[in-house]
Backbone as CSV, one residue per row, in Angstrom:
resi,resn,N_x,N_y,N_z,CA_x,CA_y,CA_z,C_x,C_y,C_z
1,MET,0.883,-1.211,0.123,-0.281,0.115,-0.280,0.607,1.195,0.055
2,ASN,0.548,1.848,-1.054,1.600,3.457,-1.014,1.021,4.316,0.257
3,ARG,1.447,5.453,0.274,1.401,6.496,1.454,0.279,7.123,1.381
4,ASN,-0.400,7.229,0.059,-1.760,8.045,-0.138,-2.872,7.279,0.264
5,ALA,-2.642,5.832,0.155,-3.557,4.568,0.225,-3.348,4.633,1.532
6,PHE,-2.697,4.360,2.276,-2.338,4.429,3.754,-3.021,5.744,4.597
7,ILE,-2.796,6.572,4.135,-3.342,7.972,4.697,-4.839,8.074,4.400
8,GLY,-5.533,7.396,3.279,-6.751,7.365,2.951,-7.174,6.344,3.683
9,ARG,-6.834,5.029,4.109,-7.294,4.005,5.226,-7.511,4.667,6.454
10,ASN,-6.166,5.345,6.998,-6.189,5.879,8.580,-7.463,6.729,8.411
11,ALA,-7.858,7.347,7.693,-8.939,8.725,7.804,-9.885,7.691,7.435
12,GLU,-10.379,6.854,6.878,-11.168,5.978,6.892,-11.979,5.344,7.967
13,GLN,-10.823,4.782,8.698,-10.952,4.083,10.059,-11.371,5.146,11.374
14,LEU,-10.618,6.532,11.193,-11.386,7.140,12.353,-12.560,7.738,12.314
15,PHE,-12.874,7.910,10.841,-14.508,8.343,10.709,-15.259,7.009,11.180
16,LYS,-14.837,5.855,10.667,-15.574,4.632,11.143,-15.822,4.575,12.285
17,ASN,-15.238,4.756,13.206,-14.579,4.577,14.721,-15.238,5.887,15.119
18,SER,-15.490,6.966,14.826,-15.702,7.866,15.713,-17.065,8.502,15.384
19,ILE,-17.684,8.173,14.014,-19.114,8.686,13.612,-20.276,8.391,14.539
20,GLY,-19.976,7.332,14.899,-21.217,6.750,15.895,-21.187,7.574,17.329
21,ASP,-20.324,8.313,17.835,-20.367,9.196,18.778,-21.040,10.581,18.495
22,GLN,-21.080,11.054,17.250,-21.233,12.144,17.320,-22.890,12.471,16.638
23,SER,-23.290,12.355,17.845,-25.227,12.439,17.721,-25.403,13.649,17.220
24,SER,-24.914,15.019,17.117,-25.451,15.878,16.610,-25.566,16.073,15.095
25,ILE,-23.890,15.277,15.069,-23.727,15.085,13.390,-24.561,14.232,12.685
26,LEU,-24.767,13.240,13.280,-25.775,11.966,13.014,-26.764,12.602,12.510
27,GLY,-27.714,13.549,13.597,-29.251,14.320,13.546,-28.733,15.073,12.384
28,LYS,-27.947,15.926,11.762,-27.890,16.617,10.720,-27.944,15.827,9.407
29,ILE,-27.187,14.374,9.374,-27.111,13.497,8.278,-28.665,12.961,8.251
30,ILE,-29.250,12.428,9.373,-30.416,11.670,9.000,-31.911,12.831,8.639
31,SER,-31.596,14.316,9.341,-32.179,15.257,8.951,-32.228,15.628,7.567
32,HIS,-30.953,15.717,7.086,-30.957,16.054,5.488,-31.156,15.088,4.446
33,PHE,-30.921,13.856,4.424,-31.347,12.844,4.066,-32.652,11.900,4.242
34,LYS,-33.769,12.937,4.929,-35.039,12.385,5.335,-34.939,10.731,5.854
35,ILE,-34.018,10.427,6.757,-33.842,9.141,6.752,-34.755,8.661,8.090
36,LYS,-35.610,7.506,8.248,-36.436,7.392,9.226,-36.197,6.668,10.086
37,GLY,-35.037,6.320,10.470,-34.315,4.908,11.122,-33.467,5.803,12.164
38,VAL,-32.450,4.867,12.844,-31.468,5.217,13.836,-30.279,4.764,13.282
39,PHE,-29.372,5.448,13.615,-28.153,5.024,12.986,-27.681,3.550,13.785
40,GLU,-26.988,2.661,13.024,-26.574,1.323,13.440,-25.051,0.993,13.438
41,GLY,-24.801,1.580,12.519,-23.199,1.248,12.325,-22.485,1.772,11.389
42,ALA,-21.346,2.019,11.313,-20.559,2.233,9.989,-19.490,0.664,9.557
43,LEU,-19.744,1.004,8.280,-18.751,-0.126,7.769,-17.649,0.167,6.753
44,SER,-16.777,-0.268,7.047,-15.368,-0.192,5.821,-15.690,-1.059,4.447
45,THR,-15.728,-0.278,3.514,-16.235,-0.825,2.143,-14.572,-1.183,1.222
46,GLY,-13.560,-0.948,1.880,-12.197,-1.107,1.033,-12.192,0.160,0.284
47,ILE,-10.678,0.376,-0.360,-10.051,1.413,-1.255,-10.335,1.081,-2.796
48,HIS,-11.015,1.713,-3.462,-10.970,1.892,-4.591,-10.414,2.615,-5.594
49,GLY,-9.037,2.062,-5.956,-7.523,3.051,-6.574,-7.802,4.003,-5.475
50,GLU,-7.591,4.241,-4.372,-7.026,5.502,-3.173,-8.650,6.277,-2.813
51,LYS,-9.785,5.595,-3.090,-11.047,5.833,-2.767,-11.240,5.404,-1.883
52,SER,-11.319,5.992,-0.598,-11.707,5.521,0.893,-13.243,5.723,1.037
53,ASP,-14.156,4.067,1.419,-15.231,4.063,1.330,-15.624,3.840,2.690
54,ILE,-16.806,4.536,3.631,-17.434,3.988,4.363,-19.125,4.011,4.308
55,LYS,-19.458,2.621,4.729,-20.634,2.631,4.610,-21.576,2.901,5.643
56,MET,-22.680,4.050,6.008,-23.067,3.836,7.392,-24.569,3.510,7.422
57,GLY,-25.032,2.827,8.113,-26.226,1.746,7.963,-27.257,2.554,8.905
58,PHE,-28.394,2.421,8.654,-29.753,3.058,9.688,-30.922,1.722,9.687
59,SER,-31.582,1.978,10.592,-32.343,0.764,10.814,-33.687,0.551,10.060
60,ASP,-33.752,1.675,9.160,-34.577,1.649,8.453,-34.394,0.968,7.136
61,GLY,-33.201,0.503,7.091,-32.608,-0.052,5.715,-31.844,1.017,5.022
62,ARG,-31.694,2.286,5.052,-30.976,3.372,4.696,-29.745,3.092,4.656
63,ASN,-28.738,3.587,3.487,-27.390,3.512,3.595,-26.956,4.960,3.324
64,VAL,-26.038,5.206,4.103,-25.409,6.706,3.374,-24.026,6.169,3.141
65,ASP,-23.214,6.145,1.866,-22.039,5.837,1.713,-21.160,7.142,1.416
66,ALA,-19.741,7.010,1.939,-19.345,8.104,2.070,-17.956,7.993,1.353
67,ASN,-17.403,9.545,0.469,-16.119,8.983,0.360,-15.455,10.212,1.013
68,ILE,-14.065,9.454,1.412,-13.214,10.187,2.252,-12.096,10.443,1.699
69,LYS,-11.672,11.749,2.215,-10.182,12.365,1.671,-9.297,13.254,2.733
70,ALA,-8.197,12.861,2.756,-7.285,13.086,3.721,-6.442,14.338,3.375
71,PHE,-6.170,15.386,4.096,-5.304,16.508,3.545,-4.766,17.149,4.559
72,LYS,-3.836,18.115,4.482,-3.405,18.734,5.440,-3.491,20.427,5.047
73,ALA,-4.115,21.254,6.006,-4.003,22.619,5.383,-2.643,22.936,5.485
74,SER,-1.862,22.959,5.670,-0.320,23.535,5.800,0.118,22.888,4.650
75,GLY,-0.331,21.880,3.815,0.372,20.764,2.663,0.339,21.260,1.565
76,PRO,0.410,20.548,0.877,0.536,20.948,-0.863,-0.783,21.714,-1.050
77,ALA,-0.885,22.370,-2.184,-2.165,22.920,-2.433,-3.239,22.029,-3.339
78,PHE,-2.789,20.947,-3.975,-3.415,20.195,-4.532,-3.546,18.640,-3.880
79,ASN,-4.649,18.369,-3.661,-4.637,16.595,-3.294,-5.511,15.582,-4.551
80,GLN,-4.612,14.693,-4.835,-5.465,13.572,-5.307,-7.099,13.448,-5.222
81,ILE,-7.753,13.740,-6.046,-8.847,12.991,-5.851,-8.934,11.645,-6.671
82,THR,-8.594,11.547,-7.753,-8.482,9.973,-8.334,-7.123,10.314,-9.631
83,ARG,-6.876,8.743,-9.966,-6.193,8.747,-11.228,-6.770,7.385,-12.031
84,THR,-6.418,7.357,-12.907,-6.733,6.262,-14.244,-5.824,6.359,-15.179
85,THR,-5.802,5.244,-15.914,-5.199,5.146,-16.994,-5.826,5.906,-18.489
86,ILE,-5.097,6.479,-19.578,-5.063,7.197,-20.436,-6.304,5.895,-21.077
87,SER,-6.713,4.964,-21.315,-7.581,4.368,-21.759,-8.571,3.896,-21.054
88,LYS,-8.468,3.762,-19.892,-9.353,3.726,-19.331,-10.670,4.893,-19.209
89,PHE,-9.562,5.929,-19.126,-10.139,7.582,-18.956,-11.208,7.735,-20.251
90,CYS,-10.939,6.979,-21.071,-11.178,7.298,-22.826,-12.280,6.286,-22.964
91,GLU,-12.224,5.043,-22.319,-13.482,4.325,-22.209,-14.616,4.993,-21.714
92,ILE,-14.009,5.251,-20.390,-15.485,5.713,-19.440,-16.189,6.948,-20.021
93,PHE,-15.467,8.238,-20.730,-16.003,9.255,-21.351,-16.051,9.234,-22.651
94,ASN,-16.032,7.704,-22.966,-16.118,7.505,-24.853,-15.525,8.621,-25.579
95,LEU,-14.330,8.719,-25.434,-13.342,9.450,-25.771,-12.139,8.612,-26.406
96,LEU,-12.503,7.566,-27.280,-11.602,6.994,-28.045,-10.752,7.657,-28.901
97,GLU,-11.497,8.893,-29.594,-10.456,9.156,-30.891,-9.669,9.950,-30.483
98,LEU,-9.677,10.484,-28.995,-8.740,10.871,-28.341,-7.382,10.474,-27.411
99,LYS,-7.731,8.989,-27.527,-6.671,8.163,-26.954,-4.876,8.326,-27.639
100,SER,-4.995,8.442,-28.818,-3.528,8.483,-29.263,-3.120,9.830,-29.391
101,THR,-3.827,10.590,-28.963,-3.618,12.199,-28.903,-3.225,12.643,-27.505
102,LEU,-3.890,12.025,-26.654,-3.406,11.966,-25.092,-2.047,11.218,-24.663
103,THR,-1.973,10.043,-25.520,-0.834,9.110,-25.175,0.102,9.810,-25.771
104,ASP,0.187,10.309,-27.080,1.507,11.327,-27.627,2.144,12.625,-26.432
105,LEU,1.032,13.156,-26.206,1.039,14.672,-25.324,1.808,13.908,-23.991
106,PHE,1.487,13.100,-23.299,1.935,12.701,-22.087,3.331,12.130,-22.108
107,LEU,3.547,11.349,-23.322,4.871,10.728,-23.641,5.618,11.761,-23.933
108,GLU,5.342,12.597,-24.846,6.292,14.010,-24.602,6.479,14.723,-23.634
109,LYS,5.282,14.782,-22.594,5.336,15.508,-21.210,6.482,14.698,-20.678
110,SER,6.512,13.672,-20.450,7.497,12.465,-19.518,8.579,12.637,-20.377
111,ARG,8.934,13.221,-21.281,10.375,13.251,-22.235,10.926,15.003,-21.515
112,ASN,9.924,15.563,-21.365,10.501,17.171,-21.371,9.407,17.902,-20.348
113,SER,9.555,17.643,-19.338,8.516,18.166,-18.209,8.455,19.792,-18.551
114,ARG,9.027,20.546,-18.938,8.711,21.602,-19.169,7.848,22.228,-20.361
115,THR,7.385,21.231,-21.106,6.673,21.607,-22.063,5.108,21.453,-21.534
116,LYS,4.165,22.034,-22.200,2.971,22.083,-21.522,2.018,20.795,-21.521
117,THR,1.552,20.206,-20.807,0.740,19.287,-20.850,-0.129,19.220,-22.398
118,PHE,-0.722,20.454,-22.377,-1.841,20.474,-23.304,-1.490,21.655,-23.972
119,PRO,-0.844,21.797,-24.901,-0.221,22.888,-26.131,-1.357,23.896,-26.435
120,ASP,-1.089,25.126,-26.134,-1.469,26.345,-26.643,-2.706,25.945,-27.959
121,ASN,-2.166,25.359,-28.854,-2.964,25.289,-30.508,-3.895,24.428,-30.091
122,ILE,-3.865,23.118,-29.001,-5.022,22.328,-29.175,-5.777,22.864,-28.387
123,GLN,-6.099,23.529,-27.385,-6.705,24.158,-26.394,-7.986,24.061,-26.545
124,SER,-8.226,25.264,-27.640,-9.438,25.247,-28.234,-10.172,23.895,-28.444
125,HIS,-9.626,23.309,-29.308,-10.140,22.073,-29.637,-10.712,21.343,-28.279
126,LEU,-9.885,20.776,-27.424,-9.951,19.908,-26.178,-11.332,20.790,-25.145
127,ILE,-11.124,21.989,-25.223,-12.696,22.519,-24.352,-13.693,22.139,-25.073
128,SER,-13.807,22.317,-26.542,-14.961,21.728,-27.197,-15.461,20.464,-26.733
129,ILE,-14.076,19.507,-26.633,-14.315,17.989,-26.186,-14.895,17.763,-25.026
130,PHE,-14.496,18.538,-24.026,-14.442,18.541,-22.172,-15.588,19.300,-21.750
131,GLN,-15.914,20.270,-22.280,-17.382,21.209,-21.696,-18.119,20.457,-21.867
132,PRO,-18.861,19.881,-22.903,-19.934,19.147,-22.669,-19.782,17.866,-21.328
133,ILE,-18.812,17.292,-21.187,-18.715,16.203,-20.101,-18.067,16.893,-18.848
134,SER,-17.733,17.869,-18.517,-17.276,18.210,-17.619,-18.170,17.987,-16.211
135,ARG,-19.227,17.959,-16.164,-20.098,17.211,-14.960,-19.907,16.100,-14.487
136,GLN,-19.995,15.258,-15.977,-19.885,13.766,-15.763,-18.137,13.143,-15.255
137,ILE,-17.513,14.127,-15.556,-15.920,13.899,-15.006,-15.804,14.466,-13.652
138,LEU,-16.534,15.464,-12.717,-16.347,15.784,-11.708,-17.761,14.669,-10.938
139,SER,-18.343,13.925,-11.492,-19.474,12.996,-10.745,-18.415,11.692,-11.022
140,TRP,-17.853,11.350,-11.617,-16.956,9.841,-11.737,-15.820,10.315,-10.563
141,SER,-15.203,11.487,-10.644,-14.226,11.711,-9.892,-14.148,11.636,-8.522
142,PHE,-15.448,12.490,-7.876,-15.950,12.688,-6.754,-16.419,11.151,-6.092
143,SER,-17.052,10.483,-6.756,-18.163,9.388,-6.251,-17.936,8.100,-7.073
144,TYR,-17.181,7.325,-6.507,-17.153,5.741,-7.176,-18.352,5.332,-7.578
145,LYS,-19.656,5.405,-6.683,-20.808,4.209,-6.709,-21.522,5.877,-6.896
146,LYS,-22.648,5.882,-7.703,-23.966,6.558,-7.575,-24.693,6.750,-6.483
147,SER,-24.463,5.680,-5.562,-25.490,5.689,-4.330,-24.495,6.504,-3.349
148,ARG,-23.493,6.986,-3.305,-22.407,7.779,-2.643,-23.188,8.933,-2.260
149,GLU,-23.633,9.536,-0.880,-24.437,10.645,-0.818,-23.574,11.703,0.090
150,ILE,-22.398,11.524,0.523,-21.628,12.416,0.686,-19.968,12.312,0.882
151,LEU,-19.642,13.419,0.839,-18.042,13.678,0.725,-17.534,14.170,2.064
152,VAL,-16.652,13.438,2.403,-16.222,13.831,3.640,-14.312,14.055,3.640
153,LEU,-14.036,15.311,4.258,-12.413,15.884,3.765,-12.132,15.630,5.559
154,PHE,-10.967,15.021,5.529,-10.555,15.129,7.092,-9.114,15.735,6.828
155,GLU,-8.928,16.968,7.580,-7.686,17.618,8.088,-6.658,17.460,8.876
156,GLN,-6.384,16.537,8.426,-5.075,15.562,9.237,-4.474,16.634,10.446
157,GLU,-4.202,17.542,10.469,-3.373,18.183,11.366,-4.392,18.809,12.514
158,THR,-5.514,19.279,12.543,-6.783,19.327,13.335,-7.327,18.037,13.525
159,GLY,-7.646,17.420,13.081,-8.116,16.071,13.233,-9.778,16.416,12.890
160,SER,-10.121,17.318,11.958,-11.180,18.096,11.890,-12.090,17.070,10.411
161,PHE,-13.223,16.744,10.736,-14.093,16.109,9.581,-14.925,16.953,9.235
162,LEU,-15.016,17.278,7.709,-16.040,18.171,6.826,-17.200,17.456,5.997
163,ILE,-18.035,17.342,6.711,-18.860,16.406,5.643,-19.804,17.504,4.641
164,TYR,-19.973,17.147,3.618,-20.846,17.844,2.416,-21.617,16.778,1.343
165,PRO,-23.002,17.070,1.402,-23.923,16.276,0.725,-23.439,16.162,-0.824
166,MET,-23.492,15.315,-1.018,-22.638,15.044,-2.721,-23.474,15.715,-3.640
167,LYS,-24.761,15.429,-3.706,-25.217,16.079,-4.539,-25.385,17.876,-4.815
168,GLU,-25.308,18.128,-3.719,-25.123,19.794,-3.535,-23.605,20.269,-4.305
169,VAL,-22.600,19.143,-3.798,-21.096,19.658,-4.102,-21.708,19.420,-5.828
170,LEU,-22.103,18.525,-6.351,-21.966,18.296,-7.648,-22.741,19.651,-8.442
171,GLN,-23.586,19.892,-8.056,-24.834,21.087,-8.423,-24.007,22.386,-8.333
172,LYS,-22.794,22.776,-7.412,-23.117,24.016,-7.156,-21.264,24.149,-7.895
173,ILE,-20.409,23.152,-7.520,-19.065,23.158,-8.211,-19.274,23.883,-9.834
174,ASN,-18.488,24.702,-10.154,-17.992,25.463,-11.196,-17.692,24.257,-12.112
175,LYS,-18.074,24.327,-13.332,-17.714,23.350,-14.295,-17.316,23.837,-15.449
176,GLU,-16.439,25.216,-15.666,-16.402,25.844,-17.035,-15.220,25.456,-17.191
177,ILE,-14.366,24.836,-18.241,-13.115,24.042,-18.844,-12.323,25.389,-18.993
178,SER,-11.267,25.398,-18.563,-9.988,26.495,-19.114,-8.446,25.629,-18.698
179,PHE,-7.718,26.464,-19.106,-6.480,25.667,-18.591,-5.650,26.298,-18.188
180,THR,-4.538,26.006,-17.118,-3.645,26.748,-16.164,-2.594,26.760,-17.178
181,THR,-1.327,27.863,-16.421,-0.094,28.282,-17.317,0.712,27.058,-17.464
182,ARG,0.443,25.928,-16.739,1.300,24.718,-17.437,0.963,23.871,-18.408
183,GLY,-0.470,24.526,-18.750,-1.344,23.491,-19.666,-2.019,22.737,-19.376
184,ASN,-2.265,22.403,-18.054,-3.189,21.531,-17.493,-4.563,22.061,-17.799
185,ILE,-5.585,20.655,-17.635,-7.034,21.320,-17.973,-7.709,21.534,-16.631
186,GLN,-8.178,22.946,-16.362,-8.796,22.909,-15.305,-10.476,23.186,-15.184
187,ILE,-11.004,22.298,-14.534,-12.849,22.674,-14.243,-12.348,23.410,-13.111
188,GLY,-13.462,24.512,-13.553,-13.651,25.318,-12.635,-12.531,26.182,-12.000
189,ASN,-12.446,26.485,-10.718,-11.698,27.038,-9.737,-10.480,26.010,-8.995
190,CYS,-11.166,24.629,-8.995,-10.342,24.133,-7.795,-10.403,22.285,-8.606
191,VAL,-10.617,22.814,-9.561,-10.274,20.666,-10.258,-9.285,20.627,-11.228
192,ILE,-8.166,19.964,-11.034,-7.068,20.195,-12.062,-7.050,18.478,-12.851
193,ILE,-7.228,18.414,-14.012,-6.842,17.277,-14.909,-5.117,17.591,-15.379
194,GLN,-4.678,16.365,-15.105,-3.077,16.648,-15.716,-2.146,15.108,-15.736
195,ARG,-1.622,15.183,-16.253,-0.538,13.905,-16.504,0.153,13.486,-14.747
196,LYS,0.227,12.269,-14.592,0.399,12.029,-12.747,1.811,12.833,-12.871
197,GLY,2.719,12.399,-13.497,4.049,12.419,-13.626,4.688,11.538,-12.026
198,GLY,5.663,11.862,-11.662,6.568,11.059,-10.390,7.673,9.806,-11.364
199,ASN,8.382,9.065,-10.138,9.023,7.932,-10.573,8.878,6.560,-10.724
200,GLY,7.315,6.926,-9.975,6.589,5.169,-9.775,7.946,4.367,-9.025
201,VAL,8.100,4.351,-7.624,8.879,3.868,-6.886,8.728,2.377,-7.175
202,HIS,7.549,1.826,-7.608,7.535,0.299,-7.853,7.291,-0.150,-9.278
203,SER,8.012,1.037,-9.990,7.674,0.807,-11.359,8.874,1.196,-12.169
204,LEU,10.161,1.113,-11.010,11.426,1.530,-11.639,11.789,0.914,-12.794
205,HIS,11.226,-0.532,-13.096,11.569,-1.147,-14.159,11.146,-0.874,-15.626
206,ILE,10.100,0.035,-15.528,9.149,0.730,-16.522,9.920,1.717,-17.069
207,PRO,10.207,2.198,-18.270,10.577,3.482,-18.869,9.711,4.537,-18.693
208,LYS,10.279,5.698,-18.069,9.541,6.756,-17.936,8.615,7.153,-19.188
209,ASP,8.985,6.823,-20.452,8.339,7.390,-21.564,7.317,5.848,-22.442
210,ASP,7.497,5.105,-21.732,6.316,3.944,-21.731,4.965,4.182,-21.228
211,ILE,4.064,4.273,-22.039,2.498,4.450,-21.282,2.313,3.480,-20.044
212,LYS,2.815,2.266,-19.918,2.341,1.698,-18.733,3.053,2.085,-17.677
213,HIS,3.889,3.209,-17.415,4.832,3.599,-16.608,3.378,4.879,-15.826
214,PRO,3.458,4.231,-14.589,2.154,4.853,-13.773,2.051,6.715,-13.724
215,GLY,3.612,7.170,-13.933,3.682,8.653,-14.462,2.750,9.216,-15.232
216,ASN,2.260,8.368,-16.118,1.858,8.597,-17.446,0.258,8.258,-17.183
217,ASN,-0.180,8.052,-16.333,-1.680,7.631,-15.973,-2.110,9.463,-15.922
218,ILE,-3.585,9.716,-16.093,-4.544,10.548,-15.815,-4.576,10.950,-14.382
219,GLN,-4.268,12.059,-14.211,-4.545,12.446,-12.612,-5.612,13.553,-12.406
220,ILE,-6.576,13.771,-11.178,-7.806,14.485,-10.988,-7.207,15.118,-9.604
221,LYS,-6.806,16.420,-9.352,-6.634,16.677,-8.142,-7.448,17.903,-8.051
222,LEU,-7.354,18.057,-6.564,-8.326,18.967,-5.872,-7.851,20.364,-5.223
223,LYS,-7.998,21.801,-5.195,-7.542,22.382,-4.601,-8.288,22.794,-3.280
224,MET,-7.730,21.803,-2.193,-8.569,21.788,-0.977,-9.229,23.483,-0.536
225,LYS,-8.246,24.228,-0.404,-8.728,25.645,0.037,-9.986,26.159,-0.486
226,ILE,-9.373,26.194,-1.828,-10.652,26.936,-2.748,-11.506,26.210,-2.683
227,PHE,-11.640,24.763,-2.554,-12.842,23.821,-2.634,-13.780,24.155,-1.448
228,ILE,-13.066,24.358,-0.153,-13.705,24.968,0.915,-14.179,25.722,1.198
229,SER,-13.873,26.978,0.750,-14.233,28.194,0.438,-15.330,27.953,-0.259
230,GLU,-15.600,27.691,-1.306,-16.556,27.805,-2.296,-17.525,27.191,-2.009
231,MET,-17.665,25.921,-1.312,-18.294,24.966,-0.557,-19.019,25.217,0.911
232,GLU,-18.330,26.457,1.458,-18.618,27.007,2.805,-20.262,26.656,3.336
233,ARG,-21.141,27.039,2.245,-22.472,27.509,2.556,-23.295,26.200,2.322
234,ILE,-22.387,24.907,1.731,-23.271,23.349,1.638,-22.442,22.646,2.745
235,LEU,-21.737,23.161,3.544,-21.366,22.282,4.468,-22.326,22.021,5.607
236,LEU,-22.488,20.732,5.669,-23.579,19.720,6.187,-23.183,19.762,7.867
237,ALA,-21.897,19.282,7.872,-21.303,19.229,9.425,-20.165,19.270,9.717
238,LYS,-19.552,19.467,10.727,-18.066,19.776,11.011,-17.862,18.918,12.225
239,TYR,-16.798,18.382,12.509,-16.484,17.967,13.833,-15.264,17.380,13.803
240,ARG,-14.536,17.757,14.987,-12.988,17.356,15.553,-12.684,15.985,16.312
241,LEU,-12.108,15.144,16.249,-11.571,14.253,16.872,-11.242,14.702,18.570
C-alpha cells in the first residue's frame, strides 16, 4: 500500500470509529437525507484506487455512503481525487478518438517536463470536447458509486472532519473548462486534470516514456482550500476528534 492509500485508509478508520459518537452530526445527516431510522453502525468497504469508502447503516434499511479524502491545511495546494490510465479514461467518457493524442502528449511530457501538458494550439479543440462532459468527469471523480451521498474531508493536523452532501457539491461546483499556465485542464476554480508524473517507486523497471508507467496516468486533483471556501454554504456538518 502506497503512502496516499495508507493515509486514506487511516482517515477511513478514524471516521468509522468516531461517527457513532457524534449524535448531533448524525442528527444533521438523518435530517438532511430524511432518514426514518436510527444509526446502527459504519462499515469499511475498502479502497477503490485510493478512494476510501465507509457505508453508514440505519435501522430503516437506508445506507449513506461516504467518500473520504485526507489532506493537510499546511500541505500541498493540491490533493489527488483519483487517477486512471488513459485507456480507461477514454473508455469511460467515450473519447476513444482522443486516446492516441493524449498518449502522445503525455509521453512528450514524460521526456520534457517543461512542455505544456496540453499545448496552446489544441486547447480550443479540447475545450469543445471536455466542456460537454465536465459534469460527468466531476461526478466520476468524486463518486465511485452513484449511491454515495456524502463527501468527507479529513484535515489531519486538526483532526477535523468536514461533511458535504455529494449532490449539492456536484450542483454547486463550477464546471467551466479552462487551462492553467502549465497547460493542464482546469474545471472551475479547484479541479485539475493532468499527467500524474513522478518516478513510480514500484515501477522503476518501466521506462518513464512507456505509457504503462504510472506517471503517465491521468490524475485529477483538487485545490482543497479553494474547494472548502467555495463549498462553505453547503457544509452539512463538521466535527473534531
